[in-house]
PDB file with SEQRES, HELIX, SHEET and CRYST1 records, atoms N, CA, C and O in Angstrom:
SEQRES   1 A   77  UNK UNK UNK UNK UNK UNK UNK UNK UNK UNK UNK UNK UNK          
SEQRES   2 A   77  UNK UNK UNK UNK UNK UNK UNK UNK UNK UNK UNK UNK UNK          
SEQRES   3 A   77  UNK UNK UNK UNK UNK UNK UNK UNK UNK UNK UNK UNK UNK          
SEQRES   4 A   77  UNK UNK UNK UNK UNK UNK UNK UNK UNK UNK UNK UNK UNK          
SEQRES   5 A   77  UNK UNK UNK UNK UNK UNK UNK UNK UNK UNK UNK UNK UNK          
SEQRES   6 A   77  UNK UNK UNK UNK UNK UNK UNK UNK UNK UNK UNK UNK              
HELIX    1 AA1 UNK A    2  UNK A    7  1                                   6    
HELIX    2 AA2 UNK A    9  UNK A   38  1                                  30    
HELIX    3 AA3 UNK A   41  UNK A   76  1                                  36    
CRYST1    1.000    1.000    1.000  90.00  90.00  90.00 P 1           1          
ATOM      1  N   UNK A   1      -1.310  17.067  82.382  1.00  0.00           N  
ATOM      2  CA  UNK A   1      -0.380  18.121  82.740  1.00  0.00           C  
ATOM      3  C   UNK A   1       0.896  17.550  83.353  1.00  0.00           C  
ATOM      4  O   UNK A   1       1.997  17.977  83.006  1.00  0.00           O  
ATOM      5  N   UNK A   2       0.753  16.585  84.265  1.00  0.00           N  
ATOM      6  CA  UNK A   2       1.933  16.019  84.909  1.00  0.00           C  
ATOM      7  C   UNK A   2       2.803  15.258  83.920  1.00  0.00           C  
ATOM      8  O   UNK A   2       4.029  15.280  84.023  1.00  0.00           O  
ATOM      9  N   UNK A   3       2.179  14.595  82.974  1.00  0.00           N  
ATOM     10  CA  UNK A   3       2.958  13.875  81.970  1.00  0.00           C  
ATOM     11  C   UNK A   3       3.765  14.852  81.126  1.00  0.00           C  
ATOM     12  O   UNK A   3       4.886  14.560  80.711  1.00  0.00           O  
ATOM     13  N   UNK A   4       3.176  16.011  80.881  1.00  0.00           N  
ATOM     14  CA  UNK A   4       3.872  17.015  80.077  1.00  0.00           C  
ATOM     15  C   UNK A   4       5.089  17.561  80.821  1.00  0.00           C  
ATOM     16  O   UNK A   4       6.126  17.805  80.203  1.00  0.00           O  
ATOM     17  N   UNK A   5       4.980  17.760  82.152  1.00  0.00           N  
ATOM     18  CA  UNK A   5       6.110  18.245  82.929  1.00  0.00           C  
ATOM     19  C   UNK A   5       7.221  17.208  83.005  1.00  0.00           C  
ATOM     20  O   UNK A   5       8.401  17.556  82.975  1.00  0.00           O  
ATOM     21  N   UNK A   6       6.852  15.955  83.103  1.00  0.00           N  
ATOM     22  CA  UNK A   6       7.874  14.908  83.176  1.00  0.00           C  
ATOM     23  C   UNK A   6       8.631  14.766  81.862  1.00  0.00           C  
ATOM     24  O   UNK A   6       9.813  14.419  81.864  1.00  0.00           O  
ATOM     25  N   UNK A   7       7.982  15.024  80.767  1.00  0.00           N  
ATOM     26  CA  UNK A   7       8.649  14.875  79.484  1.00  0.00           C  
ATOM     27  C   UNK A   7       9.393  16.144  79.069  1.00  0.00           C  
ATOM     28  O   UNK A   7      10.088  16.146  78.053  1.00  0.00           O  
ATOM     29  N   UNK A   8       9.257  17.213  79.835  1.00  0.00           N  
ATOM     30  CA  UNK A   8       9.887  18.478  79.476  1.00  0.00           C  
ATOM     31  C   UNK A   8      10.709  19.031  80.643  1.00  0.00           C  
ATOM     32  O   UNK A   8      10.274  19.974  81.304  1.00  0.00           O  
ATOM     33  N   UNK A   9      11.892  18.459  80.907  1.00  0.00           N  
ATOM     34  CA  UNK A   9      12.681  18.917  82.053  1.00  0.00           C  
ATOM     35  C   UNK A   9      13.243  20.324  81.873  1.00  0.00           C  
ATOM     36  O   UNK A   9      13.506  21.012  82.860  1.00  0.00           O  
ATOM     37  N   UNK A  10      13.430  20.759  80.634  1.00  0.00           N  
ATOM     38  CA  UNK A  10      13.946  22.107  80.411  1.00  0.00           C  
ATOM     39  C   UNK A  10      12.981  23.167  80.927  1.00  0.00           C  
ATOM     40  O   UNK A  10      13.399  24.182  81.484  1.00  0.00           O  
ATOM     41  N   UNK A  11      11.710  22.928  80.743  1.00  0.00           N  
ATOM     42  CA  UNK A  11      10.712  23.879  81.225  1.00  0.00           C  
ATOM     43  C   UNK A  11      10.693  23.969  82.738  1.00  0.00           C  
ATOM     44  O   UNK A  11      10.558  25.057  83.299  1.00  0.00           O  
ATOM     45  N   UNK A  12      10.828  22.832  83.400  1.00  0.00           N  
ATOM     46  CA  UNK A  12      10.844  22.821  84.864  1.00  0.00           C  
ATOM     47  C   UNK A  12      12.086  23.532  85.389  1.00  0.00           C  
ATOM     48  O   UNK A  12      11.998  24.323  86.329  1.00  0.00           O  
ATOM     49  N   UNK A  13      13.229  23.260  84.795  1.00  0.00           N  
ATOM     50  CA  UNK A  13      14.470  23.908  85.232  1.00  0.00           C  
ATOM     51  C   UNK A  13      14.421  25.406  84.960  1.00  0.00           C  
ATOM     52  O   UNK A  13      14.847  26.203  85.796  1.00  0.00           O  
ATOM     53  N   UNK A  14      13.908  25.792  83.809  1.00  0.00           N  
ATOM     54  CA  UNK A  14      13.818  27.220  83.478  1.00  0.00           C  
ATOM     55  C   UNK A  14      12.891  27.943  84.442  1.00  0.00           C  
ATOM     56  O   UNK A  14      13.226  29.019  84.936  1.00  0.00           O  
ATOM     57  N   UNK A  15      11.735  27.364  84.711  1.00  0.00           N  
ATOM     58  CA  UNK A  15      10.777  27.997  85.626  1.00  0.00           C  
ATOM     59  C   UNK A  15      11.326  28.064  87.043  1.00  0.00           C  
ATOM     60  O   UNK A  15      11.165  29.079  87.721  1.00  0.00           O  
ATOM     61  N   UNK A  16      11.967  27.005  87.494  1.00  0.00           N  
ATOM     62  CA  UNK A  16      12.517  26.988  88.849  1.00  0.00           C  
ATOM     63  C   UNK A  16      13.651  27.996  89.006  1.00  0.00           C  
ATOM     64  O   UNK A  16      13.723  28.692  90.018  1.00  0.00           O  
ATOM     65  N   UNK A  17      14.537  28.081  88.014  1.00  0.00           N  
ATOM     66  CA  UNK A  17      15.659  29.009  88.129  1.00  0.00           C  
ATOM     67  C   UNK A  17      15.192  30.460  88.063  1.00  0.00           C  
ATOM     68  O   UNK A  17      15.712  31.307  88.789  1.00  0.00           O  
ATOM     69  N   UNK A  18      14.234  30.754  87.215  1.00  0.00           N  
ATOM     70  CA  UNK A  18      13.724  32.127  87.127  1.00  0.00           C  
ATOM     71  C   UNK A  18      12.960  32.505  88.398  1.00  0.00           C  
ATOM     72  O   UNK A  18      13.061  33.638  88.868  1.00  0.00           O  
ATOM     73  N   UNK A  19      12.200  31.565  88.951  1.00  0.00           N  
ATOM     74  CA  UNK A  19      11.484  31.830  90.197  1.00  0.00           C  
ATOM     75  C   UNK A  19      12.455  32.079  91.343  1.00  0.00           C  
ATOM     76  O   UNK A  19      12.276  33.025  92.111  1.00  0.00           O  
ATOM     77  N   UNK A  20      13.478  31.243  91.466  1.00  0.00           N  
ATOM     78  CA  UNK A  20      14.475  31.430  92.522  1.00  0.00           C  
ATOM     79  C   UNK A  20      15.256  32.722  92.316  1.00  0.00           C  
ATOM     80  O   UNK A  20      15.612  33.396  93.284  1.00  0.00           O  
ATOM     81  N   UNK A  21      15.520  33.064  91.081  1.00  0.00           N  
ATOM     82  CA  UNK A  21      16.195  34.324  90.780  1.00  0.00           C  
ATOM     83  C   UNK A  21      15.358  35.512  91.236  1.00  0.00           C  
ATOM     84  O   UNK A  21      15.884  36.455  91.827  1.00  0.00           O  
ATOM     85  N   UNK A  22      14.076  35.470  90.969  1.00  0.00           N  
ATOM     86  CA  UNK A  22      13.182  36.555  91.408  1.00  0.00           C  
ATOM     87  C   UNK A  22      13.130  36.652  92.928  1.00  0.00           C  
ATOM     88  O   UNK A  22      13.104  37.753  93.479  1.00  0.00           O  
ATOM     89  N   UNK A  23      13.114  35.508  93.609  1.00  0.00           N  
ATOM     90  CA  UNK A  23      13.099  35.514  95.078  1.00  0.00           C  
ATOM     91  C   UNK A  23      14.382  36.124  95.626  1.00  0.00           C  
ATOM     92  O   UNK A  23      14.334  36.917  96.567  1.00  0.00           O  
ATOM     93  N   UNK A  24      15.527  35.768  95.056  1.00  0.00           N  
ATOM     94  CA  UNK A  24      16.801  36.319  95.529  1.00  0.00           C  
ATOM     95  C   UNK A  24      16.893  37.822  95.285  1.00  0.00           C  
ATOM     96  O   UNK A  24      17.365  38.562  96.149  1.00  0.00           O  
ATOM     97  N   UNK A  25      16.451  38.271  94.130  1.00  0.00           N  
ATOM     98  CA  UNK A  25      16.498  39.704  93.829  1.00  0.00           C  
ATOM     99  C   UNK A  25      15.539  40.480  94.734  1.00  0.00           C  
ATOM    100  O   UNK A  25      15.865  41.577  95.187  1.00  0.00           O  
ATOM    101  N   UNK A  26      14.364  39.917  94.995  1.00  0.00           N  
ATOM    102  CA  UNK A  26      13.427  40.575  95.908  1.00  0.00           C  
ATOM    103  C   UNK A  26      13.980  40.617  97.322  1.00  0.00           C  
ATOM    104  O   UNK A  26      13.809  41.616  98.021  1.00  0.00           O  
ATOM    105  N   UNK A  27      14.635  39.555  97.751  1.00  0.00           N  
ATOM    106  CA  UNK A  27      15.263  39.536  99.075  1.00  0.00           C  
ATOM    107  C   UNK A  27      16.380  40.563  99.189  1.00  0.00           C  
ATOM    108  O   UNK A  27      16.506  41.241 100.209  1.00  0.00           O  
ATOM    109  N   UNK A  28      17.186  40.674  98.145  1.00  0.00           N  
ATOM    110  CA  UNK A  28      18.252  41.674  98.145  1.00  0.00           C  
ATOM    111  C   UNK A  28      17.679  43.084  98.173  1.00  0.00           C  
ATOM    112  O   UNK A  28      18.226  43.969  98.832  1.00  0.00           O  
ATOM    113  N   UNK A  29      16.588  43.292  97.464  1.00  0.00           N  
ATOM    114  CA  UNK A  29      15.934  44.590  97.489  1.00  0.00           C  
ATOM    115  C   UNK A  29      15.372  44.915  98.861  1.00  0.00           C  
ATOM    116  O   UNK A  29      15.453  46.058  99.313  1.00  0.00           O  
ATOM    117  N   UNK A  30      14.803  43.917  99.527  1.00  0.00           N  
ATOM    118  CA  UNK A  30      14.281  44.133 100.877  1.00  0.00           C  
ATOM    119  C   UNK A  30      15.397  44.480 101.855  1.00  0.00           C  
ATOM    120  O   UNK A  30      15.236  45.363 102.697  1.00  0.00           O  
ATOM    121  N   UNK A  31      16.518  43.793 101.746  1.00  0.00           N  
ATOM    122  CA  UNK A  31      17.673  44.108 102.603  1.00  0.00           C  
ATOM    123  C   UNK A  31      18.157  45.528 102.334  1.00  0.00           C  
ATOM    124  O   UNK A  31      18.502  46.251 103.268  1.00  0.00           O  
ATOM    125  N   UNK A  32      18.185  45.930 101.070  1.00  0.00           N  
ATOM    126  CA  UNK A  32      18.637  47.280 100.732  1.00  0.00           C  
ATOM    127  C   UNK A  32      17.687  48.345 101.267  1.00  0.00           C  
ATOM    128  O   UNK A  32      18.130  49.379 101.765  1.00  0.00           O  
ATOM    129  N   UNK A  33      16.390  48.099 101.167  1.00  0.00           N  
ATOM    130  CA  UNK A  33      15.410  49.071 101.678  1.00  0.00           C  
ATOM    131  C   UNK A  33      15.525  49.203 103.189  1.00  0.00           C  
ATOM    132  O   UNK A  33      15.496  50.311 103.725  1.00  0.00           O  
ATOM    133  N   UNK A  34      15.655  48.074 103.871  1.00  0.00           N  
ATOM    134  CA  UNK A  34      15.792  48.119 105.332  1.00  0.00           C  
ATOM    135  C   UNK A  34      17.082  48.814 105.730  1.00  0.00           C  
ATOM    136  O   UNK A  34      17.089  49.615 106.664  1.00  0.00           O  
ATOM    137  N   UNK A  35      18.175  48.518 105.034  1.00  0.00           N  
ATOM    138  CA  UNK A  35      19.456  49.147 105.359  1.00  0.00           C  
ATOM    139  C   UNK A  35      19.408  50.654 105.141  1.00  0.00           C  
ATOM    140  O   UNK A  35      19.960  51.417 105.934  1.00  0.00           O  
ATOM    141  N   UNK A  36      18.758  51.078 104.080  1.00  0.00           N  
ATOM    142  CA  UNK A  36      18.668  52.514 103.823  1.00  0.00           C  
ATOM    143  C   UNK A  36      17.728  53.205 104.809  1.00  0.00           C  
ATOM    144  O   UNK A  36      17.920  54.378 105.128  1.00  0.00           O  
ATOM    145  N   UNK A  37      16.718  52.490 105.291  1.00  0.00           N  
ATOM    146  CA  UNK A  37      15.818  53.113 106.260  1.00  0.00           C  
ATOM    147  C   UNK A  37      16.476  53.235 107.631  1.00  0.00           C  
ATOM    148  O   UNK A  37      16.242  54.212 108.342  1.00  0.00           O  
ATOM    149  N   UNK A  38      17.299  52.253 108.010  1.00  0.00           N  
ATOM    150  CA  UNK A  38      18.040  52.346 109.275  1.00  0.00           C  
ATOM    151  C   UNK A  38      19.146  53.393 109.141  1.00  0.00           C  
ATOM    152  O   UNK A  38      19.367  54.188 110.055  1.00  0.00           O  
ATOM    153  N   UNK A  39      19.832  53.393 108.010  1.00  0.00           N  
ATOM    154  CA  UNK A  39      20.831  54.389 107.641  1.00  0.00           C  
ATOM    155  C   UNK A  39      21.968  54.517 108.650  1.00  0.00           C  
ATOM    156  O   UNK A  39      22.342  55.618 109.053  1.00  0.00           O  
ATOM    157  N   UNK A  40      22.513  53.360 109.051  1.00  0.00           N  
ATOM    158  CA  UNK A  40      23.714  53.357 109.879  1.00  0.00           C  
ATOM    159  C   UNK A  40      24.819  52.658 109.091  1.00  0.00           C  
ATOM    160  O   UNK A  40      24.547  51.942 108.127  1.00  0.00           O  
ATOM    161  N   UNK A  41      26.048  52.868 109.503  1.00  0.00           N  
ATOM    162  CA  UNK A  41      27.158  52.252 108.791  1.00  0.00           C  
ATOM    163  C   UNK A  41      27.090  50.737 108.874  1.00  0.00           C  
ATOM    164  O   UNK A  41      27.430  50.044 107.915  1.00  0.00           O  
ATOM    165  N   UNK A  42      26.652  50.220 110.013  1.00  0.00           N  
ATOM    166  CA  UNK A  42      26.558  48.772 110.174  1.00  0.00           C  
ATOM    167  C   UNK A  42      25.526  48.182 109.217  1.00  0.00           C  
ATOM    168  O   UNK A  42      25.789  47.160 108.583  1.00  0.00           O  
ATOM    169  N   UNK A  43      24.372  48.804 109.103  1.00  0.00           N  
ATOM    170  CA  UNK A  43      23.342  48.269 108.212  1.00  0.00           C  
ATOM    171  C   UNK A  43      23.778  48.364 106.747  1.00  0.00           C  
ATOM    172  O   UNK A  43      23.505  47.464 105.952  1.00  0.00           O  
ATOM    173  N   UNK A  44      24.449  49.449 106.402  1.00  0.00           N  
ATOM    174  CA  UNK A  44      24.939  49.572 105.024  1.00  0.00           C  
ATOM    175  C   UNK A  44      26.036  48.551 104.732  1.00  0.00           C  
ATOM    176  O   UNK A  44      26.122  48.028 103.621  1.00  0.00           O  
ATOM    177  N   UNK A  45      26.879  48.265 105.735  1.00  0.00           N  
ATOM    178  CA  UNK A  45      27.901  47.237 105.568  1.00  0.00           C  
ATOM    179  C   UNK A  45      27.266  45.862 105.386  1.00  0.00           C  
ATOM    180  O   UNK A  45      27.704  45.080 104.542  1.00  0.00           O  
ATOM    181  N   UNK A  46      26.240  45.569 106.171  1.00  0.00           N  
ATOM    182  CA  UNK A  46      25.546  44.290 106.024  1.00  0.00           C  
ATOM    183  C   UNK A  46      24.854  44.189 104.665  1.00  0.00           C  
ATOM    184  O   UNK A  46      24.769  43.104 104.090  1.00  0.00           O  
ATOM    185  N   UNK A  47      24.360  45.318 104.152  1.00  0.00           N  
ATOM    186  CA  UNK A  47      23.767  45.321 102.824  1.00  0.00           C  
ATOM    187  C   UNK A  47      24.825  44.985 101.774  1.00  0.00           C  
ATOM    188  O   UNK A  47      24.570  44.182 100.876  1.00  0.00           O  
ATOM    189  N   UNK A  48      25.980  45.577 101.876  1.00  0.00           N  
ATOM    190  CA  UNK A  48      27.058  45.297 100.917  1.00  0.00           C  
ATOM    191  C   UNK A  48      27.508  43.838 101.003  1.00  0.00           C  
ATOM    192  O   UNK A  48      27.796  43.216  99.980  1.00  0.00           O  
ATOM    193  N   UNK A  49      27.567  43.301 102.197  1.00  0.00           N  
ATOM    194  CA  UNK A  49      27.944  41.904 102.362  1.00  0.00           C  
ATOM    195  C   UNK A  49      26.888  40.975 101.753  1.00  0.00           C  
ATOM    196  O   UNK A  49      27.217  39.956 101.145  1.00  0.00           O  
ATOM    197  N   UNK A  50      25.636  41.337 101.924  1.00  0.00           N  
ATOM    198  CA  UNK A  50      24.549  40.545 101.336  1.00  0.00           C  
ATOM    199  C   UNK A  50      24.627  40.565  99.815  1.00  0.00           C  
ATOM    200  O   UNK A  50      24.462  39.534  99.163  1.00  0.00           O  
ATOM    201  N   UNK A  51      24.875  41.728  99.261  1.00  0.00           N  
ATOM    202  CA  UNK A  51      24.975  41.839  97.800  1.00  0.00           C  
ATOM    203  C   UNK A  51      26.165  41.033  97.275  1.00  0.00           C  
ATOM    204  O   UNK A  51      26.067  40.375  96.240  1.00  0.00           O  
ATOM    205  N   UNK A  52      27.284  41.089  97.994  1.00  0.00           N  
ATOM    206  CA  UNK A  52      28.462  40.332  97.573  1.00  0.00           C  
ATOM    207  C   UNK A  52      28.219  38.827  97.673  1.00  0.00           C  
ATOM    208  O   UNK A  52      28.754  38.054  96.877  1.00  0.00           O  
ATOM    209  N   UNK A  53      27.421  38.418  98.640  1.00  0.00           N  
ATOM    210  CA  UNK A  53      27.117  37.002  98.803  1.00  0.00           C  
ATOM    211  C   UNK A  53      26.149  36.509  97.732  1.00  0.00           C  
ATOM    212  O   UNK A  53      26.289  35.389  97.241  1.00  0.00           O  
ATOM    213  N   UNK A  54      25.176  37.329  97.366  1.00  0.00           N  
ATOM    214  CA  UNK A  54      24.148  36.909  96.419  1.00  0.00           C  
ATOM    215  C   UNK A  54      24.576  37.009  94.956  1.00  0.00           C  
ATOM    216  O   UNK A  54      23.995  36.339  94.102  1.00  0.00           O  
ATOM    217  N   UNK A  55      25.567  37.820  94.654  1.00  0.00           N  
ATOM    218  CA  UNK A  55      25.950  38.041  93.258  1.00  0.00           C  
ATOM    219  C   UNK A  55      26.352  36.758  92.534  1.00  0.00           C  
ATOM    220  O   UNK A  55      25.869  36.538  91.423  1.00  0.00           O  
ATOM    221  N   UNK A  56      27.205  35.899  93.094  1.00  0.00           N  
ATOM    222  CA  UNK A  56      27.526  34.665  92.354  1.00  0.00           C  
ATOM    223  C   UNK A  56      26.324  33.761  92.139  1.00  0.00           C  
ATOM    224  O   UNK A  56      26.193  33.148  91.079  1.00  0.00           O  
ATOM    225  N   UNK A  57      25.447  33.671  93.127  1.00  0.00           N  
ATOM    226  CA  UNK A  57      24.258  32.826  92.983  1.00  0.00           C  
ATOM    227  C   UNK A  57      23.338  33.369  91.898  1.00  0.00           C  
ATOM    228  O   UNK A  57      22.779  32.598  91.118  1.00  0.00           O  
ATOM    229  N   UNK A  58      23.179  34.672  91.842  1.00  0.00           N  
ATOM    230  CA  UNK A  58      22.331  35.288  90.820  1.00  0.00           C  
ATOM    231  C   UNK A  58      22.929  35.062  89.432  1.00  0.00           C  
ATOM    232  O   UNK A  58      22.198  34.787  88.480  1.00  0.00           O  
ATOM    233  N   UNK A  59      24.232  35.175  89.314  1.00  0.00           N  
ATOM    234  CA  UNK A  59      24.868  34.954  88.018  1.00  0.00           C  
ATOM    235  C   UNK A  59      24.677  33.512  87.544  1.00  0.00           C  
ATOM    236  O   UNK A  59      24.390  33.275  86.370  1.00  0.00           O  
ATOM    237  N   UNK A  60      24.837  32.556  88.453  1.00  0.00           N  
ATOM    238  CA  UNK A  60      24.658  31.149  88.088  1.00  0.00           C  
ATOM    239  C   UNK A  60      23.213  30.886  87.682  1.00  0.00           C  
ATOM    240  O   UNK A  60      22.961  30.199  86.693  1.00  0.00           O  
ATOM    241  N   UNK A  61      22.263  31.431  88.444  1.00  0.00           N  
ATOM    242  CA  UNK A  61      20.852  31.224  88.106  1.00  0.00           C  
ATOM    243  C   UNK A  61      20.486  31.867  86.777  1.00  0.00           C  
ATOM    244  O   UNK A  61      19.655  31.334  86.041  1.00  0.00           O  
ATOM    245  N   UNK A  62      21.092  32.997  86.462  1.00  0.00           N  
ATOM    246  CA  UNK A  62      20.824  33.622  85.164  1.00  0.00           C  
ATOM    247  C   UNK A  62      21.322  32.736  84.026  1.00  0.00           C  
ATOM    248  O   UNK A  62      20.633  32.575  83.018  1.00  0.00           O  
ATOM    249  N   UNK A  63      22.507  32.164  84.179  1.00  0.00           N  
ATOM    250  CA  UNK A  63      23.057  31.291  83.137  1.00  0.00           C  
ATOM    251  C   UNK A  63      22.214  30.022  83.005  1.00  0.00           C  
ATOM    252  O   UNK A  63      21.896  29.598  81.894  1.00  0.00           O  
ATOM    253  N   UNK A  64      21.851  29.416  84.143  1.00  0.00           N  
ATOM    254  CA  UNK A  64      21.039  28.199  84.106  1.00  0.00           C  
ATOM    255  C   UNK A  64      19.685  28.482  83.460  1.00  0.00           C  
ATOM    256  O   UNK A  64      19.213  27.698  82.637  1.00  0.00           O  
ATOM    257  N   UNK A  65      19.066  29.587  83.828  1.00  0.00           N  
ATOM    258  CA  UNK A  65      17.784  29.945  83.240  1.00  0.00           C  
ATOM    259  C   UNK A  65      17.883  30.190  81.745  1.00  0.00           C  
ATOM    260  O   UNK A  65      17.005  29.778  80.988  1.00  0.00           O  
ATOM    261  N   UNK A  66      18.944  30.856  81.315  1.00  0.00           N  
ATOM    262  CA  UNK A  66      19.132  31.119  79.891  1.00  0.00           C  
ATOM    263  C   UNK A  66      19.356  29.835  79.109  1.00  0.00           C  
ATOM    264  O   UNK A  66      18.754  29.632  78.055  1.00  0.00           O  
ATOM    265  N   UNK A  67      20.220  28.970  79.625  1.00  0.00           N  
ATOM    266  CA  UNK A  67      20.499  27.701  78.931  1.00  0.00           C  
ATOM    267  C   UNK A  67      19.251  26.825  78.893  1.00  0.00           C  
ATOM    268  O   UNK A  67      18.951  26.214  77.867  1.00  0.00           O  
ATOM    269  N   UNK A  68      18.522  26.764  80.009  1.00  0.00           N  
ATOM    270  CA  UNK A  68      17.301  25.951  80.030  1.00  0.00           C  
ATOM    271  C   UNK A  68      16.244  26.530  79.096  1.00  0.00           C  
ATOM    272  O   UNK A  68      15.506  25.775  78.463  1.00  0.00           O  
ATOM    273  N   UNK A  69      16.159  27.837  79.000  1.00  0.00           N  
ATOM    274  CA  UNK A  69      15.191  28.452  78.091  1.00  0.00           C  
ATOM    275  C   UNK A  69      15.540  28.167  76.635  1.00  0.00           C  
ATOM    276  O   UNK A  69      14.659  27.884  75.824  1.00  0.00           O  
ATOM    277  N   UNK A  70      16.815  28.241  76.311  1.00  0.00           N  
ATOM    278  CA  UNK A  70      17.241  27.919  74.943  1.00  0.00           C  
ATOM    279  C   UNK A  70      16.966  26.441  74.655  1.00  0.00           C  
ATOM    280  O   UNK A  70      16.491  26.095  73.574  1.00  0.00           O  
ATOM    281  N   UNK A  71      17.266  25.576  75.622  1.00  0.00           N  
ATOM    282  CA  UNK A  71      16.965  24.157  75.449  1.00  0.00           C  
ATOM    283  C   UNK A  71      15.485  23.899  75.281  1.00  0.00           C  
ATOM    284  O   UNK A  71      15.089  23.029  74.504  1.00  0.00           O  
ATOM    285  N   UNK A  72      14.663  24.644  76.000  1.00  0.00           N  
ATOM    286  CA  UNK A  72      13.211  24.511  75.875  1.00  0.00           C  
ATOM    287  C   UNK A  72      12.736  24.920  74.480  1.00  0.00           C  
ATOM    288  O   UNK A  72      11.911  24.241  73.870  1.00  0.00           O  
ATOM    289  N   UNK A  73      13.262  26.026  73.992  1.00  0.00           N  
ATOM    290  CA  UNK A  73      12.856  26.506  72.666  1.00  0.00           C  
ATOM    291  C   UNK A  73      13.304  25.537  71.587  1.00  0.00           C  
ATOM    292  O   UNK A  73      12.550  25.246  70.658  1.00  0.00           O  
ATOM    293  N   UNK A  74      14.533  25.034  71.702  1.00  0.00           N  
ATOM    294  CA  UNK A  74      15.028  24.092  70.690  1.00  0.00           C  
ATOM    295  C   UNK A  74      14.300  22.761  70.745  1.00  0.00           C  
ATOM    296  O   UNK A  74      14.126  22.110  69.715  1.00  0.00           O  
ATOM    297  N   UNK A  75      13.875  22.350  71.924  1.00  0.00           N  
ATOM    298  CA  UNK A  75      13.159  21.086  72.049  1.00  0.00           C  
ATOM    299  C   UNK A  75      11.734  21.185  71.515  1.00  0.00           C  
ATOM    300  O   UNK A  75      11.194  20.194  71.023  1.00  0.00           O  
ATOM    301  N   UNK A  76      11.124  22.346  71.601  1.00  0.00           N  
ATOM    302  CA  UNK A  76       9.756  22.534  71.111  1.00  0.00           C  
ATOM    303  C   UNK A  76       9.725  22.377  69.586  1.00  0.00           C  
ATOM    304  O   UNK A  76       8.772  21.823  69.038  1.00  0.00           O  
ATOM    305  N   UNK A  77      10.737  22.852  68.921  1.00  0.00           N  
ATOM    306  CA  UNK A  77      10.764  22.768  67.451  1.00  0.00           C  
ATOM    307  C   UNK A  77      10.905  21.361  67.057  1.00  0.00           C  
ATOM    308  O   UNK A  77      10.949  21.055  65.865  1.00  0.00           O  
TER     309      UNK A  77                                                      
END                                                                             
């Protein structure tokens, strides 16, 4: 199994980027739920700031995951 992971870096990058993407989206969802439950202007402002901060990272991870997945599929053939 370890030899297979070492010879297939696209799979490792794809899995890592998708996992990190899921963690970031879940974290953003948790911040949104907490902000809506507190329901104050400050909490909603912090939610908007969090979303603005996470958006570029999520976009980069989506591109990296897509490119690594395409590389994985092309390498398998």
